[in-house]
C-alpha positions as CSV (number, residue, x, y, z in Angstrom):
1,M,0.0,0.1,0.0
2,K,2.9,2.4,0.9
3,M,4.5,1.6,-2.4
4,K,1.4,2.5,-4.5
5,K,1.1,5.7,-2.6
6,F,4.6,6.6,-3.3
7,N,4.4,5.7,-6.9
8,K,1.3,7.9,-7.3
9,T,3.0,10.9,-5.6
10,L,6.0,10.6,-8.0
11,F,3.7,10.5,-10.9
12,I,1.8,13.6,-9.9
13,L,5.1,15.4,-9.2
14,A,6.5,14.3,-12.6
15,V,3.3,15.5,-14.4
16,S,3.5,18.7,-12.3
17,A,7.1,19.4,-13.3
18,L,5.7,21.1,-16.5
19,A,4.1,23.8,-14.3
20,L,7.0,26.1,-14.3
21,S,7.8,25.7,-18.0
22,S,4.2,26.8,-18.5
23,C,4.9,30.1,-16.7
24,I,7.0,31.3,-19.7
25,D,4.1,30.9,-22.3
26,E,3.4,34.4,-23.8
27,T,0.1,36.0,-24.6
28,F,1.6,37.4,-27.8
29,P,4.0,35.9,-30.3
30,E,7.7,36.4,-29.3
31,G,8.8,39.9,-30.5
32,S,5.3,41.1,-31.2
33,T,4.1,44.3,-29.6
34,A,0.6,44.9,-28.5
35,T,-0.8,48.1,-30.1
36,S,-3.3,50.3,-28.4
37,E,-6.0,49.2,-30.9
38,Q,-5.3,45.4,-29.9
39,I,-5.6,46.5,-26.2
40,G,-8.7,48.4,-26.7
41,A,-10.3,45.4,-28.4
42,S,-9.4,43.0,-25.6
43,A,-9.9,45.3,-22.8
44,S,-12.7,43.0,-21.5
45,A,-10.4,40.0,-21.7
46,L,-7.8,41.9,-19.8
47,E,-10.1,42.8,-17.1
48,A,-11.3,39.2,-16.7
49,S,-7.6,38.1,-16.5
50,L,-7.2,40.9,-13.8
51,N,-10.2,39.6,-11.9
52,G,-8.7,36.1,-11.9
53,I,-5.9,37.1,-9.7
54,P,-7.9,37.5,-6.4
55,S,-9.7,34.4,-7.2
56,Q,-6.5,32.4,-7.7
57,M,-5.2,33.7,-4.3
58,S,-8.0,32.0,-2.5
59,K,-8.5,29.1,-4.7
60,G,-8.5,25.5,-2.9
61,Y,-6.3,23.0,-4.5
62,F,-4.7,25.7,-6.6
63,V,-1.6,24.0,-7.9
64,Y,-3.0,20.4,-8.4
65,D,-6.6,21.3,-9.2
66,D,-7.6,18.1,-7.2
67,Q,-7.5,16.9,-3.5
68,V,-3.8,15.9,-3.4
69,H,-2.5,17.8,-0.3
70,E,-4.4,19.8,2.1
71,T,-2.0,22.4,2.2
72,D,-2.6,23.3,-1.4
73,M,-4.7,26.7,-0.5
74,S,-2.9,29.2,-2.5
75,Y,-2.1,32.4,-0.5
76,P,-3.8,31.4,2.8
77,Q,-1.3,28.4,3.2
78,F,1.3,31.0,3.6
79,M,-0.6,32.7,6.5
80,I,-0.7,29.3,8.3
81,A,2.7,28.0,7.3
82,Q,4.7,31.2,8.6
83,T,2.6,31.1,11.9
84,E,3.6,27.5,12.4
85,M,7.3,28.2,11.3
86,L,7.3,30.9,14.1
87,G,6.4,28.2,16.6
88,D,3.4,30.6,17.5
89,M,0.5,28.1,17.0
90,Y,0.0,24.6,17.9
91,P,-2.8,21.9,17.3
92,L,-4.1,21.7,20.9
93,G,-6.9,19.1,20.1
94,S,-6.9,15.4,20.6
95,N,-6.5,14.8,16.8
96,S,-3.4,16.9,16.2
97,G,-2.2,14.5,13.6
98,Y,-4.7,16.4,11.2
99,D,-2.5,19.3,11.4
100,W,-1.1,19.0,7.7
101,Y,1.0,22.3,8.4
102,R,2.9,20.8,11.5
103,N,6.2,20.0,9.3
104,Y,6.6,23.7,9.0
105,N,6.7,23.8,12.9
106,T,8.6,20.7,13.7
107,F,10.3,19.6,10.5
108,S,10.5,16.1,11.8
109,G,8.8,14.8,8.6
110,N,10.2,15.5,5.1
111,V,10.6,19.0,4.3
112,G,13.3,18.4,1.6
113,E,13.2,18.8,-2.2
114,T,10.8,15.8,-2.5
115,S,8.2,17.2,-0.1
116,Y,5.0,18.9,-0.6
117,F,6.4,21.6,1.8
118,S,9.0,22.5,-0.9
119,Y,6.7,21.9,-3.9
120,L,3.7,23.7,-3.0
121,P,5.0,27.1,-1.9
122,W,7.3,27.2,-4.8
123,F,4.7,26.4,-7.5
124,T,2.0,28.4,-6.1
125,L,4.0,31.5,-6.3
126,Y,5.3,30.8,-9.8
127,K,1.9,30.0,-11.0
128,M,0.6,33.3,-9.8
129,V,3.6,34.9,-11.4
130,K,2.6,33.3,-14.7
131,S,-0.8,35.0,-14.3
132,T,0.8,38.5,-13.7
133,N,3.1,38.0,-16.6
134,D,0.2,37.2,-19.2
135,I,-1.4,40.7,-18.2
136,I,2.1,42.5,-18.3
137,A,2.8,41.0,-21.7
138,A,-0.4,42.1,-23.1
139,V,0.1,45.9,-22.4
140,N,2.7,48.2,-23.9
141,I,3.0,50.5,-20.9
142,D,5.1,53.0,-23.2
143,D,2.1,53.6,-25.4
144,P,1.0,57.0,-24.7
145,N,-2.5,56.4,-25.8
146,L,-3.2,53.8,-23.1
147,T,-6.3,54.7,-21.0
148,P,-6.0,55.0,-17.3
149,A,-8.0,51.7,-16.8
150,I,-5.4,49.8,-18.8
151,K,-2.7,51.5,-17.3
152,G,-4.0,50.8,-13.8
153,A,-4.5,47.2,-14.6
154,A,-1.0,46.7,-15.8
155,G,0.0,48.5,-12.4
156,V,-2.0,45.9,-10.5
157,A,-0.1,43.2,-12.2
158,Y,3.2,44.6,-11.5
159,A,2.1,45.0,-7.9
160,N,1.2,41.4,-7.7
161,R,4.3,40.2,-9.3
162,A,6.4,42.2,-7.0
163,F,4.6,40.9,-4.1
164,N,5.0,37.2,-5.3
165,Y,8.6,37.6,-5.9
166,Y,8.9,39.1,-2.3
167,L,7.4,36.1,-0.9
168,L,9.6,33.8,-2.9
169,T,12.5,35.7,-1.8
170,V,11.6,35.7,1.9
171,F,11.1,31.9,1.8
172,F,13.9,30.7,-0.3
173,E,16.7,33.2,0.4
174,P,18.9,31.2,2.8
175,V,19.7,32.8,6.3
176,E,22.9,31.6,8.0
177,N,22.2,29.2,10.9
178,I,24.1,26.8,13.0
179,Y,22.0,23.7,11.9
180,T,22.7,23.7,8.1
181,D,25.3,24.9,6.1
182,V,24.2,27.6,3.4
183,T,27.7,28.7,2.3
184,K,27.2,27.6,-1.4
185,V,23.9,29.4,-1.6
186,K,24.3,32.4,0.6
187,G,23.1,35.5,-1.0
188,L,20.9,33.7,-3.6
189,T,17.2,34.3,-4.0
190,V,15.3,32.5,-6.8
191,P,15.2,32.5,-10.6
192,I,13.3,35.4,-12.5
193,V,10.7,34.4,-14.8
194,T,9.1,37.5,-16.6
195,E,6.9,37.8,-19.7
196,K,10.0,37.8,-21.9
197,T,11.6,34.5,-20.4
198,T,11.7,31.8,-23.2
199,G,11.5,28.0,-22.7
200,D,15.0,27.6,-23.4
201,Q,16.1,30.3,-20.9
202,A,13.8,28.7,-18.2
203,K,15.9,25.4,-18.6
204,N,19.0,27.4,-17.6
205,N,17.8,30.0,-15.3
206,P,19.9,31.0,-12.3
207,R,19.1,31.9,-8.8
208,V,19.8,35.7,-8.9
209,S,21.6,37.5,-6.1
210,H,19.7,39.3,-3.3
211,D,20.7,42.6,-4.6
212,E,19.6,41.8,-8.2
213,M,16.2,40.4,-6.8
214,I,15.5,43.7,-4.8
215,K,16.5,45.8,-7.7
216,F,13.9,43.7,-9.9
217,I,11.1,44.0,-7.3
218,L,11.6,47.7,-6.8
219,A,11.5,48.2,-10.5
220,D,8.2,46.4,-10.8
221,L,6.7,48.5,-7.8
222,D,8.2,51.6,-9.4
223,K,6.2,50.9,-12.5
224,A,3.0,50.0,-10.5
225,E,3.4,53.4,-8.8
226,S,3.6,55.3,-12.0
227,L,0.8,53.6,-13.8
228,M,-1.6,53.7,-10.8
229,K,-1.1,57.4,-10.0
230,D,-4.6,58.2,-11.5
231,Y,-6.3,54.8,-11.0
232,T,-8.2,53.3,-8.2
233,P,-8.8,49.7,-8.3
234,S,-12.6,48.6,-8.3
235,S,-12.1,47.1,-4.8
236,R,-9.5,46.2,-2.2
237,L,-9.2,42.8,-3.6
238,F,-6.7,44.5,-5.9
239,P,-3.6,46.2,-4.6
240,S,-4.0,50.0,-4.5
241,L,-1.3,52.8,-4.4
242,A,-1.2,52.6,-0.7
243,V,-0.6,48.8,-1.0
244,V,2.2,49.6,-3.6
245,Y,3.9,51.6,-1.0
246,G,3.1,49.0,1.7
247,I,5.0,46.3,-0.5
248,K,7.8,48.7,-0.9
249,A,8.0,49.0,2.9
250,K,8.1,45.3,3.3
251,V,10.9,45.0,0.7
252,Y,13.1,47.8,2.1
253,L,12.6,46.2,5.7
254,W,13.8,42.8,4.4
255,D,16.8,44.6,2.6
256,E,17.5,46.3,5.9
257,K,17.3,49.7,4.2
258,Y,15.5,51.2,7.2
259,D,15.2,54.8,6.3
260,K,13.3,53.8,3.1
261,A,11.2,51.3,4.9
262,A,9.9,53.9,7.3
263,E,9.4,56.3,4.5
264,Y,7.1,54.1,2.5
265,A,5.5,52.7,5.6
266,R,4.3,56.2,6.3
267,K,3.3,56.8,2.7
268,A,1.2,53.8,3.0
269,I,-0.5,55.0,6.0
270,D,-1.3,58.4,4.7
271,T,-2.1,57.3,1.3
272,F,-4.7,54.6,2.7
273,G,-6.2,56.8,5.2
274,G,-7.8,54.1,7.3
275,A,-7.4,53.1,11.0
276,P,-6.6,49.9,12.9
277,V,-8.9,47.4,14.0
278,N,-10.7,48.2,17.2
279,A,-11.7,46.1,20.0
280,A,-15.2,45.5,19.1
281,Q,-14.3,44.5,15.7
282,W,-11.6,42.2,17.1
283,E,-13.9,40.2,19.2
284,D,-17.1,40.2,17.2
285,E,-18.3,36.6,17.0
286,K,-20.0,37.1,13.6
287,S,-17.5,39.3,11.7
288,G,-14.3,39.0,13.5
289,F,-11.4,38.9,11.0
290,N,-13.8,37.7,8.2
291,T,-15.0,40.8,6.9
292,A,-12.9,43.6,5.4
293,N,-13.0,46.8,7.3
294,Q,-11.2,50.1,7.7
295,A,-7.9,48.6,8.6
296,W,-7.6,46.3,5.6
297,M,-5.6,47.5,2.9
298,W,-5.7,44.3,0.6
299,Y,-7.7,41.4,1.1
300,V,-9.0,38.0,-0.9
301,N,-12.5,36.7,-0.8
302,Y,-13.9,33.2,-0.6
303,S,-16.9,32.5,-2.8
304,G,-19.6,30.3,-1.4
305,E,-20.3,28.9,-4.8
306,S,-16.9,27.8,-5.6
307,M,-15.0,27.2,-2.4
308,R,-13.9,23.6,-1.1
309,N,-15.1,22.4,2.3
310,L,-11.6,21.5,3.5
311,A,-9.1,23.7,1.6
312,N,-10.4,26.9,3.0
313,F,-8.9,29.4,5.5
314,T,-11.8,29.3,8.0
315,G,-12.0,25.5,8.1
316,W,-8.4,25.5,9.1
317,M,-8.2,28.5,11.5
318,S,-11.6,29.2,12.9
319,A,-12.0,27.0,16.2
320,E,-15.7,27.5,16.1
321,A,-16.1,25.9,12.6
322,D,-17.6,22.4,12.4
323,W,-16.7,21.5,8.8
324,G,-12.8,21.6,8.7
325,Y,-9.9,20.4,10.1
326,S,-9.9,23.2,12.9
327,S,-12.7,21.3,14.9
328,L,-10.1,18.4,15.0
329,T,-6.8,20.2,15.5
330,K,-8.1,23.3,17.6
331,P,-5.4,25.6,16.6
332,G,-4.1,27.9,19.7
333,I,-1.4,30.2,20.6
334,D,1.9,29.2,22.1
335,R,1.6,29.9,25.9
336,S,4.8,32.0,26.1
337,L,3.5,34.4,23.5
338,Y,0.1,34.4,25.1
339,D,1.7,35.4,28.4
340,K,3.5,38.3,26.7
341,I,0.1,39.9,26.1
342,A,-1.0,42.3,28.7
343,N,-4.2,41.7,30.5
344,T,-5.1,45.4,29.5
345,D,-4.5,44.4,25.8
346,F,-7.8,43.4,24.1
347,R,-6.0,41.1,21.7
348,K,-5.7,38.7,24.5
349,N,-9.5,38.1,24.7
350,T,-9.4,36.2,21.4
351,F,-7.6,33.4,23.1
352,V,-8.9,31.2,25.7
353,H,-7.7,31.9,29.2
354,P,-7.0,28.7,31.5
355,D,-9.6,30.3,33.8
356,K,-12.0,30.6,31.0
357,F,-15.1,32.8,32.0
358,S,-13.5,33.8,35.2
359,F,-10.9,35.8,33.1
360,H,-13.3,37.1,30.3
361,N,-16.7,36.9,29.0
362,Y,-15.9,35.3,25.9
363,K,-18.2,35.9,22.8
364,T,-18.8,32.9,20.6
365,S,-21.2,31.7,17.9
366,R,-21.4,28.5,19.7
367,N,-22.5,28.2,23.3
368,A,-20.9,28.6,26.8
369,Q,-20.2,25.1,27.1
370,F,-17.9,25.3,23.9
371,I,-15.8,27.6,25.9
372,T,-15.8,25.5,29.0
373,D,-14.8,22.4,27.0
374,A,-12.0,24.3,25.0
375,P,-8.3,23.7,25.5
376,A,-6.4,26.6,27.2
377,Y,-5.0,29.0,24.6
378,L,-7.4,27.9,21.8
379,G,-7.6,30.7,19.1
380,L,-10.9,32.5,18.5
381,K,-9.5,35.3,16.3
382,F,-11.0,34.0,13.0
383,R,-14.6,33.6,13.0
384,C,-17.1,32.1,10.8
385,K,-19.1,34.4,8.5
386,A,-22.4,35.7,10.1
387,G,-21.6,33.1,13.0
388,D,-22.6,30.1,10.9
389,W,-20.2,27.5,12.1
390,E,-22.3,24.5,10.5
391,T,-22.3,25.4,6.7
392,Y,-19.0,25.9,5.1
393,S,-20.3,27.5,2.0
394,I,-21.8,30.3,4.3
395,G,-19.5,30.5,7.3
396,G,-16.4,29.9,5.3
397,A,-17.3,32.5,2.6
398,V,-15.2,35.1,4.2
399,D,-12.6,37.8,3.5
400,V,-9.1,37.1,4.4
401,P,-6.5,39.7,4.9
402,V,-3.4,40.2,3.0
403,M,-2.2,43.4,4.3
404,R,-3.5,45.5,7.2
405,V,-2.6,49.2,8.2
406,E,-1.3,47.9,11.4
407,E,1.7,46.3,9.7
408,M,2.7,49.7,8.4
409,Y,2.6,51.1,11.9
410,L,4.9,48.5,13.2
411,I,7.3,48.5,10.2
412,E,7.6,52.2,10.6
413,A,8.3,51.9,14.3
414,E,11.3,49.4,14.0
415,A,12.5,51.2,10.9
416,V,12.6,54.5,12.5
417,G,14.3,53.2,15.5
418,M,16.9,51.4,13.4
419,S,17.5,54.6,11.2
420,A,16.6,57.7,13.3
421,G,17.5,56.3,16.8
422,I,15.9,54.2,19.3
423,G,14.2,57.1,21.1
424,A,12.3,57.9,17.8
425,G,11.4,54.3,17.4
426,L,10.1,53.8,20.9
427,A,7.8,57.0,20.6
428,K,6.3,55.4,17.4
429,L,5.8,51.9,19.1
430,N,4.4,53.4,22.3
431,S,2.1,55.8,20.3
432,F,0.7,52.9,18.4
433,M,0.2,50.6,21.2
434,Q,-1.1,53.2,23.6
435,S,-3.7,54.4,20.9
436,Y,-4.9,51.3,19.5
437,R,-4.1,48.2,21.5
438,Q,-3.2,48.7,25.3
439,P,-3.6,52.2,26.9
440,D,-1.2,51.6,29.6
441,Y,1.8,50.2,27.4
442,N,5.0,51.9,27.8
443,F,8.1,50.1,26.7
444,T,11.7,51.5,27.4
445,T,14.9,50.2,26.6
446,G,18.4,51.6,25.6
447,D,19.3,48.4,23.8
448,L,18.5,48.2,19.9
449,R,18.2,44.5,19.7
450,A,15.8,44.4,22.7
451,F,13.8,47.1,20.9
452,Q,13.6,45.1,17.6
453,I,12.6,41.9,19.6
454,E,9.8,43.9,21.2
455,V,8.4,45.1,17.8
456,L,8.6,41.6,16.5
457,T,6.6,40.4,19.6
458,Q,3.9,42.9,19.0
459,M,3.9,41.8,15.1
460,R,3.7,38.1,16.3
461,I,0.5,38.9,18.5
462,E,-0.9,41.3,16.1
463,F,-0.7,38.9,13.0
464,W,-1.2,35.5,14.6
465,G,-2.6,33.4,12.0
466,E,-1.9,35.9,9.3
467,G,1.9,35.1,9.2
468,N,3.2,38.6,8.6
469,A,5.7,38.6,11.3
470,F,7.8,35.8,9.9
471,P,10.0,37.9,7.5
472,S,11.0,40.1,10.3
473,A,11.8,37.1,12.6
474,K,13.9,35.6,9.7
475,R,15.7,38.8,9.3
476,I,16.2,39.4,13.2
477,K,17.0,35.8,14.0
478,P,15.3,36.0,17.6
479,D,16.0,32.4,18.8
480,I,13.1,29.9,19.1
481,I,12.1,28.5,22.5
482,Q,9.3,26.1,22.4
483,N,10.3,23.9,25.3
484,Y,10.2,25.6,28.6
485,V,8.4,25.0,32.0
486,G,4.8,25.1,31.5
487,T,5.0,24.8,27.5
488,N,1.6,23.9,25.7
489,A,3.6,22.4,23.0
490,P,1.4,19.1,22.4
491,A,4.3,16.5,21.7
492,D,8.0,16.2,21.8
493,I,8.5,17.0,18.3
494,F,7.2,20.6,18.9
495,K,9.5,21.0,21.8
496,L,12.3,22.7,20.1
497,N,14.7,25.4,21.4
498,L,16.8,26.7,18.5
499,K,19.6,29.2,18.2
500,G,18.7,32.0,15.8
501,I,16.2,30.5,13.4
502,K,14.7,27.1,12.6
503,P,16.8,25.9,9.7
504,N,13.5,25.0,7.7
505,W,12.9,28.8,7.6
506,N,15.2,28.3,4.3
507,L,12.6,26.4,2.2
508,V,14.1,24.0,-0.1
509,I,13.6,24.2,-3.9
510,P,11.5,21.3,-5.2
511,I,13.3,18.4,-7.0
512,N,11.2,19.0,-10.2
513,E,12.7,22.5,-10.6
514,M,16.1,21.3,-9.7
515,D,15.9,18.5,-12.5
516,A,14.5,21.1,-15.1
517,N,16.7,23.9,-14.5
518,A,20.5,23.2,-15.2
519,A,21.5,26.5,-13.7
520,L,20.5,25.1,-10.2
521,A,22.7,22.2,-10.3
522,G,24.4,22.0,-6.8
523,L,22.7,25.2,-5.5
524,N,19.6,24.0,-3.5
525,N,19.1,25.2,0.0
526,P,20.2,22.4,2.4
527,N,17.7,19.9,3.3
528,P,16.7,20.6,7.1
529,T,14.7,17.3,7.6
530,A,15.3,16.0,11.1
531,V,18.6,17.9,11.4
532,V,17.3,18.5,15.2
533,K,14.8,16.3,17.1
534,G,12.7,17.1,20.0
535,P,12.6,17.4,22.8
536,T,15.3,19.9,23.3
537,P,16.2,20.1,27.1
538,I,14.6,23.0,28.9
539,G,16.8,25.9,29.2
540,Q,19.2,24.7,26.3
541,F,19.6,25.4,22.6
542,A,19.6,22.3,20.3
543,T,23.0,21.4,18.7
544,K,23.3,20.4,15.2
């Protein structure tokens, strides 16, 4: 039986090896140029292609188009995977084996080049790159006769492509650690595939350097900014000019260009004009983190008509949902992170305290017994739409945040501290926290790294389940402590204490791409599978 399953997996992977090659198909014959007349004639087709991008970002079984692996969830897989990699989330239910994302947290199972945890992130993002390349290829942005709508559509495509390459870079650019040797690949990101890349070029397409990738991403964002100056997308399902500034802030932060990160985070805040999620919205049992509001700069949406009952975000992350894996795994917050949330910070109220109703009068679409029976630290952040926890096509037809304005405030705080002095950064951090999260918050330190770690901690709390803190953690290398006195890690494989980062934060390029692309020979990230085994003794870091 095992051999049959193995052969089936190899067959699926072999067939899917064509996926990246398909990324270089061009909309127009090579060397041709789209005229403004052609674009005018195909404006509706261009709009349809543009509308397909947010639909792709929430598509269940996006890469395989079949129920092959339950993490095949397009963009929401990255939200869950990054939270697990941080060690900020555990399956607290009696059926924790249903947590298909657990290898991101533990790397005890296969996370190497033949694993889904390598294959799916890679091909999800390159498949989305392919969609943006098709739109970019269809528009001659130098044509002075382009309408604002056509220019704006091209700008949206450039912004999406930049975001996809940012994620590819964050996941696959290796960071030094004491557990795996990244000497051969240090400073390398991923191959760049554009609308002009040919099939022959794709077969010998090297990993570009960090600097080259940052230059490429910023060039796309510059084009997006220019094209979208006089364009407002039809909805926040598409990146706006404010989101373009937000992506720039994220890219500059990753590149440790802190002055520029601060500049663009502030531009994003001012251009967007929204305000952070408030306490009532955060705890709402019917609309909490399932309905776009004044804080959400960019989001994706699930359609009740087309969504899948298992491969959807709410079914994974809403403890109240009764149709997906969350009812079995019961995703909850790491206790040590929970303990860092002050009792006066309303964000604490979306995780079940061990004292249950003695601590807080929890709102739930279920009943009081649901809270009484819940494991301590269970997450209540992501609610079923309209409180419908029984019908997946209703309760799961939610909005899912991609970028919230809160991220810009926290990027600005760290970036200002790193570029203009710790005092200025502390002022930004304290102002945000006191105004929007915890009125009695007052963090003080004279140590720059302690300041960075505190901003990271607030990002981990703020974006639990959204994953946005992961790039900062990979950049800062904060140390990982999952085995401590009182840990709620559910099994020994989770009980890991690691110096700097987890080695599986450097994702491995899938074997399919390694075999198809000659330029990658000998240049894969090292396989971190089982390089460390839990439990790590309390008070100690694991050694290699």
